[in-house]
N, C-alpha and C positions, 0 to 999 in steps of 0.2 A: 504494500500500500504506500501511497505518497504521504510522507510524514506531514508535509505542510497542510494537507487538506483532511487528513484522517484524525478522528477523535482518538484519544489515548485508549479509551475503553474498548473501542472497536478494533483498533490495531492489536491490542493485547489478545483478542480472541483468535487472531491469525498467526500468533507466534507458534512455532513448531512444538515448543514445550507444552503449550496449552492443549494442542491437538493430541499429543501423546498422553497427557494426563487424562483426557477423556477416554482414550483407548484403555488405559489402566482401570478407570472406573467401570467400564463395560466388562472387562475381564473379571473384575472382582464381583460384579453383580451376577455374572453367569456362574462363577465358582460358588457363590453363596447359595444360589438356588439349587444347583446340582448337588451340593453337600446336603442341604435340607431334604432333598428327595432321596438321598442315599445312593446317588449314581457315581459318586467319587469318594475316595478315602477321606474320612472326616478329619483325621489328624493332619494329613497333607494339605487339605483345603484350609484348615485354620492357620497353618504356617504361612500360607500365601496371603490370606486375608489380614493377618496381623503384621505383615511385612510392609515396609515403606521403600520400595525400589526407587533409586534415583533416576530421573529422566536424563540420560546422558546422550545427547544428540550427536556428539562427536563420535562416541563409540558405536552408536547405531549406524552412522554414516560409513564407518569403517567396515562394519559387517555387511551393509548393503552393497558396498563395492564388490564384495565376493558373491553374495547371494542373488543380487539383482532383484530383490523382493523386499519391499518396505515392511510388510507385516512379519515376515520371518526375521528380519533384522531387529525389529522391535521386540519380538518374543525372545530372541536370543539374548538381547541386551538385558531384558528383565530376568531371564533364566539364570544368567551368570551371577546374579545377586541373590539367588534362592538356594536353599538346601535341596539335595536330590529329590526327596519325596514330593516337594512342592512343584518341582519342574515337571513331574510326571502328569500332573493334573491341569497344568496351565493350558488354556485354550481348548479344553476337552470338548469334543463334539462340535466345535465351531469351524466354519470356513472363514476365509479372510474377509469377505463382504459382510458377514454377520457382525464382525468387529467394526469394520470401516464405515459401513452405512449407518449402523446404529449410533456410533460416536458422531458421525457427521450430522445426524438429526439433532443430537444434543447441542452441537456447536451452532447449528442454524437456528435453533430455538433461542439460544442465548443472543444471537445477533438480531433476531426478530424482536425479542423483548427490548433490546437496546433501542432499536428503531422505533418501536411503539411508544416508548417513553419520550423520545425526541419528537415524534409526530404530535403527541399529546401536548407537549410544551408549545410547539409551533402553532397548533390550532388555537391554543389559548391566546397567543400573541395576536393572531389574525382576528380573533373575536374582540379582543381589547381595542385594537385599532379600528375595527368596524364601528364599535360603539363610540369611540373617541371622535371619529370623523363623520358621525351620522348627520351633522349639519354643516360640514365643510363643502362648499360649492366648488365644483370643478367642471372642466370641459368633458362632455361626452363625445365619443368618437365611433364612427362606423367606417370600417375599412381605412382607418387612420384619418378620416375627414371629420371635421367638427360637426356635431349633431346637437341634440337637446342637452341642456345642462343636467348634471347628475351630482349627487353628493359623493365625496371621495370614499366614504365608508362602504359604498356599494361594491367597489373593487375588492375590498377586504372581505366583505360578506360572501361574495362569490367564491373567493379562494377558501374561506373557512368551510363553506358547504362542500367544496371539492375535497378538502382534506379530511372532513368527517367521513366521506365515503372511502377514502384511502385507509383510514383507521379501521373501518369495517372490513375492507379487503384484507388487511394485514392480520386481523383477528381470524378471519376465515382460513387464510393460507397457513397460519400458525398451526391450526388444527390439522390441516392437510399434511403438514410436515411432521406432525407429532407421532411418527411411526418408526419402528425398527424391525429387525428380523433376526431370528436365530434358527432358521429352518434349513440351514446347510447349503451345500454347493449347488443343488438343483431346486432348492425350495421345497423339498419333499419331506422334511422333518424326520429323516432317518435316524439321526443321532440324538437330537433334542426334540422331545414331543411337544405338541402345541400347548399343552397346559403348562409345561415348564417354561416354554418361550414366553407365555403371558406373564408368569411370575417374574422372570428376569426383566422384561420390558416395563412392566408396571412399577417395579422398584426404581426404575430410572425415569419414571414419569412419561413413559411412552406406551403405545399400543402396537400390536402386531400388524405388519403389512397384510392387507386382506388376501392377496395372492401374490406371494413373492416368487421370483425365479431365483437366479443367483443374486439378484440385487433388489433393493427397494425401487419400485417403479419410478422411472425418471420423469413421468408426466407431472409428478408432484413438484419436482425441482423446477420444471418449466413454468408451472403456475406461479411459483415464488419469483422467478426471474421476471415474468410478465408483470406481476404486481409491482416489483421494484422499478420496472421500466415506466409504468404509469405514474408512480410517485416522482420519479426523476423528471418526467416530461412536465409535470405540474410545477415542480420547482424551477425548471428552466423557463417556463412561461412567466412565472412571477418575476424572475430575475430580468428577463428581457423587457418586461413592462416597466419595471423600476428604472432600468438603464435608459429606456426611451424617455421616460418622464424627466430624467436628469440631464438630457442633452441640452447644450447651450441654447439652442433656438427654441426649446420647449420650457425647460427650467421650472416645471411645476412642483418638483420635489427635490430635496437634497438629503444626502446622508453623509456622515463623517467618513473620511478615508483612513484606513488603518492597515 
């Protein structure tokens, strides 16, 4: 991400260490559920659950140079820090995408929640400005040509209404993205049965993908990207309008430069 334009909270979500921490959280959630079911050795599982492996990205990169596989590199990096019994139950019954897609959903939910809080604050600003300028007369335009007078607050009110719809879209897509999978390489639940999958995912705040293949269905991600594109388009529209109104020959508004 570009540091100049990125918020620290959002940038932090994209750090490799955070992504791998989520991977570790998913591994521990799966281990806990499988232990409670009696599918894996209880003592070995507890060793892993009580452990605090260090996320060593440099060591993982070294391993990946040899394995050419990020998940194998991650598991090897973690295994090196565990006693032998715990190594035997790590990643039990899972395929790579069970780990990657489930953790990715957790990451995306964090990002969506951060965006939702930002949208809520922005909508509040738009509402405040709409009320503040409900009696401020300004030029109305149609195709850029002067028309009947309007109050300046109308512009903000239209933007406020638009962003309220965006907030609803984001709430909907959050639920769309609140899924994971533990159904194996073909989605056939050969190693982890559906009831155990539910336990694992519910403990992470997720629900099972309705019908997974090897991956969580990508139409979910496409819906998220489409929603973000709509929000971005609205932000661009507001920015262009404000920039236009600040032009020397228009000069209807001003804002400080920083």
